ZAFI-530985 format. One line per 3 residues: for each residue x, y, z of N, C-alpha, C. Coordinates in steps of 0.05 Angstrom, whole numbers, plus 5000, padded with zeros to 4 digits. Each point is the difference from the previous one (the first is absolute). Last residue first. Example, Ala and Ser with C-alpha at 12.3 -4.5 7.8 and 13.67 -1.06 7.14 Angstrom:
<nodes>
5257,4955,5142,5016,5024,5001,4985,5022,5014  5006,4885,4999,4982,5024,5000,5018,5024,5000
</nodes>
This chain:
<nodes>
4742,5408,4610,4999,5026,5000,4972,5004,5017  5013,4900,4957,5021,5024,5008,4986,5034,5007  4952,4902,5019,5004,5006,4977,5012,5030,5010
5003,4886,5011,4999,5029,5018,4997,5026,4979  4970,4897,4991,5019,5009,4993,5003,5028,5008  4962,4910,5048,4985,5027,4986,5027,5013,4993
4969,4893,5049,5019,5026,4995,4992,5019,4985  4951,4938,5077,5007,5002,4971,5016,5017,4995  4958,4977,5085,4984,5015,4992,5008,5003,4968
5036,4940,5056,4976,4989,5009,4981,5029,4979  5102,4994,5007,4984,4970,4990,4974,4993,5003  5035,5092,5035,5003,5000,4969,4989,4968,4985
5013,5016,5102,4974,5014,4985,5002,4996,4969  5044,4949,5093,5002,5014,4985,4979,5008,4986  5002,4936,5074,5000,5025,5006,4998,5025,4977
4970,4892,4991,5023,5020,5010,4992,5023,4997  4940,4905,5010,5008,5026,4980,5017,5016,5011  4999,4890,5009,4988,5024,5013,5008,5025,4979
5039,4911,5000,4973,4994,5009,4979,5017,5012  5098,4981,4963,4991,5011,5020,4986,4997,5008  5017,4993,4907,5015,4972,5026,4999,5018,5029
4958,5045,4937,4979,4977,5003,5020,4976,5017  5030,5093,4998,4978,4997,5000,4988,4979,5009  5073,5006,4946,5013,4995,5026,4973,5002,5017
4986,5019,4912,5005,4980,5000,5014,4984,5036  4975,5087,4963,4981,4980,5000,4996,4978,5008  5082,5060,4991,4980,5009,5025,4976,4974,5006
5051,5000,4920,5010,4981,5026,4992,5004,5024  4965,5050,4918,4999,4971,4994,5004,4988,5028  5027,5082,4991,4968,5006,5005,5001,4969,5006
5074,5022,4952,4999,5000,5034,4977,5002,5022  5007,4992,4895,5014,4975,5010,4995,5001,5035  4974,5082,4958,4983,4984,4996,5009,4977,5008
5063,5064,4999,4979,5010,5020,4978,4971,4999  5108,5006,4981,4970,4986,4981,4978,5003,5015  5100,5054,5015,4993,4979,5006,4970,5002,4987
5069,5063,5006,5004,4972,4979,4988,4973,5016  5005,5103,5021,5005,4978,5023,5009,4972,4990  4987,5121,4984,5007,4974,4981,5002,4973,5021
4945,5099,5021,5027,4986,5000,4996,4975,4983  4932,5078,5000,5015,4998,4990,5034,4977,5005  4903,5011,5038,5020,5024,5012,5020,5007,4976
4948,4925,5003,4977,5024,4992,5026,5025,5000  5034,4911,5022,5004,5004,4973,4981,5028,4992  5004,4980,5090,5028,5007,4993,4992,5004,4969
4930,4967,5038,5007,5022,5014,5023,5010,4984  4975,4916,4984,4974,5012,4993,5018,5037,5000  5048,4932,5046,5004,5000,4979,4983,5017,4982
4982,4985,5087,5023,5010,4998,5005,5002,4975  4934,4942,5010,4993,5027,5010,5025,5028,4995  5013,4907,4997,4992,5007,4976,4978,5023,4996
5056,4961,5083,5011,5010,4979,4987,4997,4974  4969,5024,5105,4993,4982,4973,5020,5010,4977  5019,5023,5104,4991,5010,4976,5007,4980,4979
4995,4950,5098,5021,5021,4982,4987,5013,4977  4945,4956,5091,5014,4995,4974,5016,5022,4988  4979,4999,5103,4986,4982,4978,5016,5007,4980
5001,4995,5115,5029,5015,4971,4977,4983,4976  4983,4998,5099,4985,5012,4987,5008,5005,4974  5066,4977,5075,4979,4999,4994,4988,5019,4983
5078,4945,4985,4999,5034,5008,4976,5001,4997  5050,4915,4988,5004,5005,5025,4996,5032,4999  4986,4956,4922,4990,4980,5017,5010,5011,5027
4981,5060,4914,5011,4983,5012,5000,4986,5029  4966,5027,4896,4989,5005,5024,5022,4986,5004  4948,4990,4906,5014,5011,5013,5009,5007,5036
4956,4999,4886,4994,4991,5030,5024,5002,5008  4972,5046,4921,4994,5010,5024,4999,4979,5016  5006,4987,4907,4978,4994,5018,4992,5006,5022
5098,4989,4974,4977,5001,4980,4979,4992,5014  5071,5062,5032,4999,4967,5002,4975,4991,4990  5095,5075,5008,4966,4997,5001,4993,4972,5003
5088,5091,5007,4984,4971,5002,4977,4992,4996  5078,5077,4956,4972,4996,5018,4997,4968,5007  5089,5074,4962,4989,4978,5004,4968,4994,5020
5058,5076,4973,4996,4994,4976,4991,4967,5003  4994,5103,5047,4996,4972,5009,5000,4985,4982  4991,5092,5009,5028,4995,4988,5003,4969,5000
4920,5068,5027,5026,5011,5017,5022,4983,4985  4922,4974,4963,5006,5035,4998,5020,5005,5014  4971,4917,5013,5019,4994,4974,4999,5034,4991
4951,4987,5089,5035,4982,4992,5011,5012,4968  4910,5021,5025,5019,5017,5012,5032,4988,5005  4922,4951,4955,5002,5022,4985,5028,5014,5015
4977,4930,5050,5010,4993,4973,5008,5023,4989  4943,5014,5069,5035,4999,5009,5010,4989,4974  4913,4991,4987,5007,5030,5011,5030,5002,5000
4953,4925,5003,5015,5009,4979,4999,5031,4985  4984,4952,5091,5022,4984,4991,5012,5011,4965  4916,5019,5077,5029,5020,4992,5025,4991,4982
4913,4959,5055,4999,5010,4969,5018,5018,4991  5012,4951,5079,4985,5015,5009,4996,5018,4965  5050,4914,4996,4979,5002,5028,4982,5022,5003
5067,4973,4926,4978,5017,4996,4982,4994,5025  5106,4991,4986,4978,4982,5001,4982,5022,5005  5103,5005,4957,4984,5011,5012,4964,4981,4998
5118,5022,4980,4977,4972,5003,4977,5010,5016  5097,5047,4934,4980,4997,5022,4979,4977,4995  5109,5033,4977,4977,4991,4993,4974,5005,5026
5101,5043,4955,4990,4998,5017,4965,4986,4986  5117,5011,4993,4972,4999,4983,4992,4993,5024  5076,5059,5019,4991,4968,4999,4977,5001,4984
5050,5076,5039,5019,4987,4978,4989,4975,4996  4973,5070,5063,5010,4975,5017,5018,4989,4972  4921,5051,4993,5024,5020,5001,5030,4982,5013
4916,4966,4989,5007,4997,4971,5022,5019,5010  4949,4986,5070,5021,4978,4991,5008,5000,4973  4952,5076,5032,5010,4995,5025,5022,4972,4984
4919,5021,4959,5021,5015,4996,5027,4995,5017  4927,4946,5016,5010,4989,4972,5027,5034,4996  4946,5004,5076,5012,4984,5012,5013,4992,4962
4938,5069,5011,5031,5012,5019,5012,4969,4994  4917,4991,4954,5028,5013,4981,5022,5013,5025  4925,4940,5034,5015,4985,4984,5030,5022,4980
4938,5037,5077,5019,4982,4997,5011,4989,4983  4930,5046,4971,5023,5017,5007,5019,4992,5017  4925,4952,4966,5025,5008,4982,5016,5013,5013
4961,4936,5063,4984,5008,4982,5020,5013,4983  4995,4901,5065,5000,5033,4994,4986,5014,4979  4989,4904,5043,4990,5026,5018,5012,5028,4987
5007,4889,4982,4988,5025,4980,4990,5023,5021  5061,4924,5028,4970,4999,5007,4985,5024,4991  5083,4989,4965,5003,4971,5006,4971,5002,5010
5055,5061,4940,4984,5002,5021,4989,4978,5005  5095,5020,4974,4972,4978,4990,4984,5019,5027  5097,5019,4934,4988,5020,5020,4976,4984,5006
5094,4963,4952,4964,5003,4999,4992,5017,5026  5099,4991,4941,4990,5002,5022,4963,5002,4996  5084,4969,4935,4982,5015,5012,4988,5000,5021
5081,4954,4977,4995,5010,4973,4971,5017,5002  5079,5002,5072,4977,4978,4990,4992,5008,4970  5075,5048,5067,4989,4995,4973,4996,4982,4986
5021,5027,5094,5016,4973,4995,4989,4997,4963  4979,5084,5051,5030,4991,4999,5016,4972,4995  4895,5016,5008,5005,5016,4980,5048,4996,4996
4943,4980,5079,4998,4981,4974,5012,5002,4978  4990,5057,5077,5028,4981,5003,4993,4985,4972  4945,5060,4993,5033,5023,4994,5011,4979,5013
4911,4979,5021,5006,5004,4974,5028,5004,4988  4971,5016,5089,5006,4963,4996,5003,5005,4967  4978,5076,5025,5028,4997,5015,5000,4968,4999
4920,5039,4965,5020,5006,4984,5031,4997,5009  4922,4979,5052,5001,4978,4978,5029,5015,4982  4974,5043,5068,5008,4974,5018,5003,4987,4970
4967,5087,4990,5035,5001,5007,5006,4974,5004  4905,5007,4996,5017,4999,4968,5024,5002,5000  4937,4957,5086,5009,5028,4985,5019,4991,4972
4918,4947,5032,5022,4993,4999,5016,5031,4991  4911,4964,5059,5010,5012,4983,5024,5001,4997  4961,4922,5054,4989,5019,4985,5005,5018,4975
5022,4922,5057,5016,5020,5009,4982,5029,4989  4967,4910,4977,5008,4988,5031,5014,5023,5010  4981,4985,4904,4975,5005,5021,5002,5001,5027
5046,5067,4924,5007,4966,5013,4976,5000,5019  5034,5067,4905,4983,4999,5028,5002,4975,5013  5050,5021,4922,4973,5028,5007,4990,4999,5023
5070,4934,4976,5015,5025,4986,4972,5035,5015  5000,4890,4998,4987,5016,5020,5017,5023,5002  5071,4937,4954,4963,4998,4997,4995,5025,5024
5076,4983,4924,4991,5017,5038,4976,5003,5000  5062,4947,4930,4975,5008,5005,4998,5004,5026  5082,4979,4916,4993,5003,5027,4974,5019,5012
5054,4936,4922,4993,5027,4994,4982,4991,5031  5066,4956,4928,4998,4996,5021,4981,5030,5009  5044,4925,4916,4987,5029,5005,4993,4991,5031
5086,4942,4970,4965,4997,4999,4996,5031,4999  5091,4954,5008,4982,5002,4971,4978,5007,5007  5062,4970,5067,4980,4987,4991,4991,5004,4968
5050,5059,5053,5020,4981,4999,4987,4977,4990  4954,5080,5015,5014,5004,4973,5020,4981,4999  4940,4984,5075,4975,5001,4968,5030,5011,4984
5032,5008,5090,4996,4963,4993,4984,4998,4968  5000,5088,5044,5035,4982,4992,4999,4974,4987  4917,5041,5041,5006,5014,4975,5031,4990,4981
4970,4975,5086,4985,4978,4972,5009,5017,4987  5029,5038,5068,5023,4969,5000,4983,4998,4977  4955,5076,5035,5021,5001,4990,5021,4973,4989
4922,4999,5041,4992,5005,4973,5030,5006,4983  4995,4982,5090,4994,4971,4983,5001,5014,4979  5003,5068,5065,5031,4980,4995,4990,4984,4976
4917,5027,5034,5024,5020,4978,5021,4989,4996  4947,4961,5061,4991,4993,4975,5011,5025,4980  5021,5000,5088,5014,4975,4990,4993,4998,4977
4964,5070,5039,5024,5000,4994,5014,4977,4989  4911,5014,5028,5003,5010,4969,5041,4997,5002  4958,4922,5049,5005,5021,5009,5003,5020,4969
4956,4892,5020,5022,5018,4988,4995,5020,5014  4936,4927,4981,5019,4994,5012,5028,5013,5009  4926,5014,4926,5025,4975,5002,5009,4998,5023
4910,5048,4999,5007,4986,4983,5021,4981,4987  4978,5045,5086,4985,4983,4992,5004,4990,4974  5065,5058,5025,5000,4980,5028,4981,4985,4991
4998,5075,4944,5029,4980,5003,5005,4981,5013  4926,5065,5022,4988,4986,4976,5021,4974,4985  5025,5062,5075,4975,4992,5002,4999,4974,4972
5064,5068,4991,5007,4970,5020,4987,4982,5005  4994,5066,4912,4998,5006,5032,5007,4972,5015  4998,5014,4894,5018,5018,5018,4996,5012,5031
5004,4903,4937,4979,5024,5008,5022,5018,5010  5026,4937,4921,4995,4997,5028,4989,5024,5014  5029,4928,4907,4977,5018,5011,5008,5006,5023
5048,4973,4900,4997,4993,5031,4993,5025,5012  5000,4938,4910,4989,5021,5006,5000,4998,5031  5056,4962,4907,4992,4998,5033,4987,5028,5006
5010,4952,4902,5009,5012,5017,4985,5001,5025  5012,4939,4923,5019,5020,5000,4999,5028,5006  4980,4889,5033,4988,5022,4993,5027,5023,4981
5006,4894,5036,5002,5016,4977,4990,5029,4988  5011,4936,5081,4978,4993,4991,4996,5011,4967  5068,5021,5065,5007,4971,4999,4965,4990,4985
4999,5087,5035,5028,5000,4975,4998,4976,4996  4934,5013,5062,4998,5008,4973,5029,4998,4979  5012,4976,5087,4975,4975,4985,5001,5012,4981
5053,5056,5053,5015,4979,4991,4982,4975,4982  4962,5082,5039,5012,5006,4986,5019,4979,4991  4956,4982,5069,4979,5003,4985,5012,5006,4974
5048,4990,5076,4997,4978,4992,4977,5002,4974  5027,5081,5045,5024,4986,4977,4988,4969,4987  4919,5067,5030,5028,4990,5011,5019,4995,4979
4919,5021,4970,4996,5025,5028,5021,4994,5016  4962,4984,4884,5018,4986,5023,5004,5023,5029  4948,4980,4896,4998,5012,5011,5018,4993,5028
5010,4988,4893,4991,4994,5018,5000,5013,5025  4988,5006,4885,5017,5006,5023,4988,4980,5024  5018,5011,4883,4986,4982,5031,5012,5007,5025
4999,5044,4890,5008,5009,5026,4990,4978,5021  4998,5010,4896,4986,4998,5017,5019,4997,5025  5026,4980,4907,4999,5031,5004,4978,5009,5030
4993,4913,4948,5016,5010,4998,4994,5035,5002  4954,4917,5047,4999,5017,4977,5019,5013,5003  4974,4907,5049,5018,5027,5001,4988,5011,4976
4951,4930,5051,5002,5000,4975,5017,5027,4997  4977,4945,5103,5002,5024,4980,5010,4995,4970  5012,4942,5070,4984,4997,4982,4984,5017,4984
5072,5010,5069,5012,4970,4985,4973,5000,4973  4990,5064,5071,5016,5013,4987,5009,4977,4977  4933,4976,5075,4994,5024,4978,5017,5002,4977
5035,4951,5064,4976,4982,4987,4989,5021,4974  5052,5026,5082,5012,4992,4980,4991,4989,4978  4948,5028,5068,5011,5024,4979,5011,4990,4985
4945,4959,5070,5001,4985,4970,5019,5027,4981  4933,5026,5079,5014,4974,5003,5007,4995,4967  4953,5084,5047,5008,4997,4978,5030,4974,5001
4915,5014,5048,4996,5010,4968,5026,5000,4988  4998,4991,5096,5005,4972,4979,4994,5002,4972  5041,5055,5080,4991,5006,4972,4994,4984,4985
5039,4978,5088,4985,5029,4999,4986,5009,4981  5048,4928,4989,4977,4985,5024,4990,5029,5007  5078,4995,4938,4960,4995,4989,4983,4996,5017
5085,5067,4992,4995,4976,5012,4973,4995,4993  5053,5048,4937,4990,5006,5017,4993,4973,5020  5018,5050,4902,5009,4972,5008,5004,5009,5031
4941,5022,4907,5004,5013,5034,5010,4976,5014  4978,5021,4888,5003,4984,5031,5009,5017,5017  4988,5037,4911,4986,4982,4994,5002,4974,5026
5002,5109,4956,5008,4989,5031,4985,4971,4991  5032,5054,4920,4977,4991,5009,5011,4989,5026  5018,5057,4904,5008,4998,5031,4992,4984,5019
4971,5032,4914,5027,4991,4996,5014,4997,5020  4901,4994,4957,5015,5013,5020,5019,4986,5000  4932,4989,4942,5018,5010,4990,5020,5022,5022
4932,4916,4979,4990,5022,5001,5023,5029,4991  5027,4913,5017,4985,5002,4965,4982,5026,5002  5039,4979,5089,5019,5001,4983,4996,5006,4971
4936,4978,5068,5008,5023,4999,5022,5013,4983  4970,4909,5003,4980,5014,4993,5009,5032,4983  5057,4936,5056,5001,4993,4972,4972,5023,4982
5006,4992,5094,5025,5014,4987,5002,4999,4977  4939,4950,5030,4986,5028,5012,5021,5020,4985  5017,4906,5003,4987,5004,4982,4993,5034,5001
5041,4963,5064,5013,5000,4984,4992,5009,4975  4945,4986,5075,5009,5024,5007,5021,5003,4983  4955,4919,5001,4982,5017,4982,5013,5031,5007
5059,4926,5030,4993,4993,4967,4971,5023,4992  5025,4995,5091,5015,5016,4991,5003,4995,4969  4907,4996,5065,5028,4983,4994,5020,5017,4982
4925,5057,5056,5000,4987,4973,5032,4976,4997  4926,5038,5088,5035,4992,4992,4995,4985,4975  4934,5062,5055,4996,4979,4986,5030,5001,4984
4967,5077,5061,4999,4973,5011,5001,4974,4986  5060,5087,4985,4979,4990,4990,4997,4976,5017  5070,5055,5007,4988,5011,5023,4970,4986,4990
5082,4988,4939,5010,5000,5023,4973,5000,5030  4998,5028,4891,4997,4976,5015,4998,4992,5033  5036,5078,4957,4969,5001,4981,4996,4974,5016
5081,5017,5004,4990,5015,5018,4960,4995,5000  5061,4953,4938,5006,5002,5026,4986,5007,5021  4971,4995,4903,5017,4970,5005,5012,5005,5035
4978,5085,4968,4979,4979,5002,5001,4972,5005  5058,5087,4977,5001,4981,5020,4974,4983,5011  5045,5060,4912,4979,4984,5008,5016,4981,5013
5031,5100,4975,5009,4975,5007,4977,4986,5006  5019,5082,4933,4985,4985,5019,5007,4979,5005  5046,5093,4962,5007,4974,5000,4972,4990,5019
5000,5094,4929,5001,4982,5027,5001,4972,5007  5016,5093,4925,4992,4973,5004,5004,4988,5034  4991,5082,4905,5009,4998,5033,4988,4965,5007
</nodes>
């Protein structure tokens, strides 16, 4: 059994931090993560730097990375201009994201769900022509900070529209960390039935992130996002806190018998290094508690 873990620390992990790391430091973080065996890294966010100053210099980050063979370097885009910037910067993959509620869509990227879904189809077509991978993330799939509960039928209807364009994968994101395993299983199974690879993106805001990750892989998700040290959060979502920590997730998956291809000790070192760069203790647990070989049976 194997699960692909996508490292989002250099983007989602840093976008809500008080301290802004310089592009060369963010590039070094990508290099350290790649050396630890992370095969796909979300290196930068191609958004307006005035709105998310922590992501200033996305092009510079991509230029300074020492590319490791076999590693996919991705960039987040919220609109067509972001897509174009990402491709021009040389990403291997564009990760286009949009919310499934109009309230959040207006606040996060000044659009509507219908417009954003239509753009997803156009960007998939452009990505095929440009020769880059493209994934589509459906934000606030488990709950919205402005509209509250999001019905699974709504998420699956939007996912169905996106699936018709055949992106490389659809990622279900619990942007504010409100989801529970029952919701996860229902949505993952529903999207899998559309014939598309399913990924999940969990935040641990209410301490359900790791339970949701287990539910996701058991329901057939093949990809999980995570952030080194458990850093992260959304600047436009009130009280949104960190992603599930990559090293904690790798420890959990390894103990369950899943292969990830990640050097856990090297990843723990990455978390410790990032803690020093940010000048604070990070939410992740494993880099503080230390590794331990799970006992089978």
